[in-house]
N, C-alpha and C positions, 0 to 999 in steps of 0.2 A: 647655240654656240658651243655648249658643252658636248653635245652629240658629235659635232664636227671634229672637236679635239680628240674624242675617243676614236673616231674613224681614222684620223691621221695617225694616232698612236698605234692602232691595230695594224695599219698598212706598214708602218715602220718595223713593227715586230715581225711581221710576216716576211718582209724583205731581208731582215737581219737573220731570221731562221733559215731562209733559203740559202743565203750566202754561207752560213755556218755548216749546213748540211753538205753543200757543194765542196766546201773546204775539207770537211771530214771524209767525204767520199774520195776526194782526190788524194788525201793523205793515206787512206787505206790501200789504195791502188798504186802507191808509190813503189818503185823497185825495192827500196830498202825494206818496206813493210812486207812485201810479197816474199822476200827472202827470209825474213824473220819468221813469218808464218809457216813457210815451207820447212824451215829448220825445226820449228816446234813440232810439226806433224811428223817429221822424220824421227825426232827424239822419242815420240810416244808410239812409234812403230805403225803409224798410219801411212804406209809406204805408197800406196796407190794415189792417195790424195796429195801427198808430198810431191810425187812425180808430176802431177797435174799443175801444182803451183810453180814448180821449177820450170816447167814448159811454158807457163804463162809469163814468167820472168824473162825467159829467152825471147819470147814473142815481142815483148815490150822493149827489150834491150838489144841494140845492134851489135854490141861487143862480143856476145856469146862466149863468156869465159869457159876455159876447159874444166875448171873445178865444178861448175854447175852441170855441164854435160856429163861429166863423170858421175856426179851425185845422182843424176836421173837413172843412169845404169845401175847404180847401187840400190836405188829404190826398188827397181824391178827384180834385182838379184835377191834382196832380203825379203821381198814380197813373194818369192818363189815363182814369179812370172819369168821363167828361164828363157823362153824363146824371145820375148821382147827385150830382155836384158842383153842377150847375145846381139840383137839388132843394134841396140844403143851403143854397146861397147865396140862393136865392129865399125860403126860409123865414126866413133871417137878415134879408134886406131888409124882409120884411113885419113881422117882430117887433122889429127894432132900427133903426128909421128915424132915431133920434137918436144912434146910436153913432158914434164916431170912425172905425169901420171900414166905415161904410155905403157910402161912395163906392167903396171898394176891393172890396167885395162886388159892387156893380153892375158895376164894371170887369171883374171875373172872369167874371161871367155873360156880358157882352158879348164878352170874349176867347174864352170857350168856344164861343159861337155862331160866332165867326170861325174857330176851329179845325175846327168841324163844317161849314164852308163855307156857313153861313147868314148871308151878308154883309149883306143888307138888314135882317135881324132884329138883327144886331149894332149896326148904325147906329141902328135905332129905339130900342134900349135906351138908347144914349147920348143921343139927342135928347130922350128923355122923362125923363131922370134928374132927381131932385130936387136942390136945392142942398145943399151940404155944411153940416150943422148939428150942433153939439154944445155944449149949454149948460154941460156939466160940465167942459169943458176951460178951464183958467185960464192956461196957458202959451201966450200968443198967438204967440210966435216959433215954437214947435213946430207950432201950428195953421197958421201961414202957410206954413211949409216943406212940411208935408204937403199943403196945398192946391195948392202949385206942383207938387209931385211928381205928385199925382193928375191935375192938369190936363195935364201933359206926357204921362202915360200914356194918358189919354183921347185926346189929339190924335194920338199915335202910332197908336192903334187906328183912329181916323177916317181917317188917311192911308193905312193899310194896306188897310182895306176899300175905300176909294175908288180906290186903285191897281188892285185886282183888278176892280172894277166899271167901270174906265176913266173915272172921273170926274176927269179930270186937274186941272181948276181947283180942285175941292174938296180934292183931295190936296195941292196946292201951298199952299193957304191953311192947312191943318192943319199941314203941315211948318213953315211960317213962324211959326206960333203957338208952337211948342215952344221953351221957354226954353233957352238955352245953359247947361248945367250939367254937373257931374261925374256926374250920375245916368245919362246916356245918352251916353257918349263916342263920337264918330264917327257918331252917328245922322244928322246933317245930310248928310254926304257920302254915306252908303250909301243913304238914302231919296231924295235928289236924283238919284243915279245910277239908281235904280229908276224914278223918274219919267221921266227922259230915255229910258231903255230902253223903258219902256211906250209912250211916244209914237212910238217908232221901230220898234215890233213889225212884222215883215214879214208881216202878214196879207194874204191874197189873196182874190179874189172867186170863189166857186164857180160863179156864173152866167156869169162871163166864161170860166172854164175850159170849161164846157159849150158855150158859143158857139164857142170856138176849135176844139174837137173836132168840132163840127158842120161847120165850114168845112174843116178838115183833120184827119182822124183822128189822134189821138196828140198833137196840139199842146197840148191842154188839160192833158195829163199832164206835158208838158215845162214848161209854165207853173207847174204845181204842184210842180215840182222833181224829178219822176220821169222823167228824160231817157231812161233805158234802156227803161222801161216804155212810154214814149211812142213811141220808135223801133220797138219790137216791135209796138205797135198799128198803127202806120203801115204796116209791112211786111206784117202779117197782113191788113189791109184791102186793101192793094194786090194781094196774092196772090189772095184770094177774088174780087176784082173782075176781075182778069185771067182767072181760070179761068171765071168766069161769062160774060165777053165772048167767050172762045174757044168755049164751048159754044153760045151763041146764034148765033155767026158760022157755025158748022158746020151746025146743025140748026134754026136759027131758033127759033120759039116752042115747038117740040116737043122741044127739047133737055132731057134729064133732067139732064145735067151743068150746064147753064146755070141751070136753076131751083134745083138743089141748092146750088150755090155762091152764087147770088144770095140764097137764104134764109139761108145761113150768114153771108154777108157783111153782110146787113141786121141780123142778131142781134148780130154783133160791133160793127157801127157804132153801134147804139143803146146797146149795153153800154158802149162806149168813152165815149160822151157822159155816161152816168150815172157811169161810173167816174172820169171827170175831175172831176165835181162832188164825189164822195166823197173823192178824193185831196186836193183843196183843203181839205175839211172836216177831214180827218185832219191835214193840215199845220197848219191854224190851231189845232186842239185841242192838238197837241203843243207848239207854241211858247207857247200860253197856259198850259198846265199847267206848263211849265218856268218861265215868268215868275211864276206864282202860287206855285210851290214856293219860289222865291227870296225872295218876300215873306214867306211863312210862316217860313222859316228865319231870315231877318234879324230879324223881330219877336221870335222866341223868343230869339235871341242877345242882342238889346238888352235885353229884359225879364228874361233869365236864367231862362226858364221851361223 
């Protein structure tokens, strides 16, 4: 009799445990908890996992709210998965043109193009963007503030793109359009400094370098900033020229030494002209890459991206 009672109690406990597990499992997979977990992952910068949880939420939820679709794009943006971020924001822009987040999605697409060094494409997106529209918003103060913030962000991006493309006038216009606000403290000082620095970039002419080395071997490399290399080129050319001269002085046109060093000297001479051109190209590329990196870093700092 006692054994039967224990068996019945055990069965009841098992049934109760099964129901409890089922209830817990159902609770974990509720839309509310999926969103909470996704938000937690986003906050601790587990962006890829957060995007998967938001996608799971959309799969279970027929309403597909714009804020969640936008957040998925942000996950890929912050996770540096730029191509996937462009895909997500592009779908958002296509499907949610009346959303309060529409302009911000467009901005993010343009910003990603900027990060991918597609500066002309970034500007094209801004130039062709639609006006900020949302008939569902009733709080005009919030709408006005958001519009100012969006306009400032777009102008920051316009200024950054044009700085890299060396469109100084367009950069200056965009910088002057940005409203002074607490949103971007110090932006005016930093961007105006970049504008001044860009105008004063010490770029050099590669054709002038080649011409200088044609006149005096090594002079083009000195012009490019490679003084030691230029001096070495000058001495090497002088040595081969002198050896060729000695050879021809001794045996005239039959001199093996003369022809040998004349050939070597000619090769070095032509190589020095080409090398001077390349030296200036490298010099210009380095200072431009450094300048462009400063713009990228400053924009990320201001936008907190």
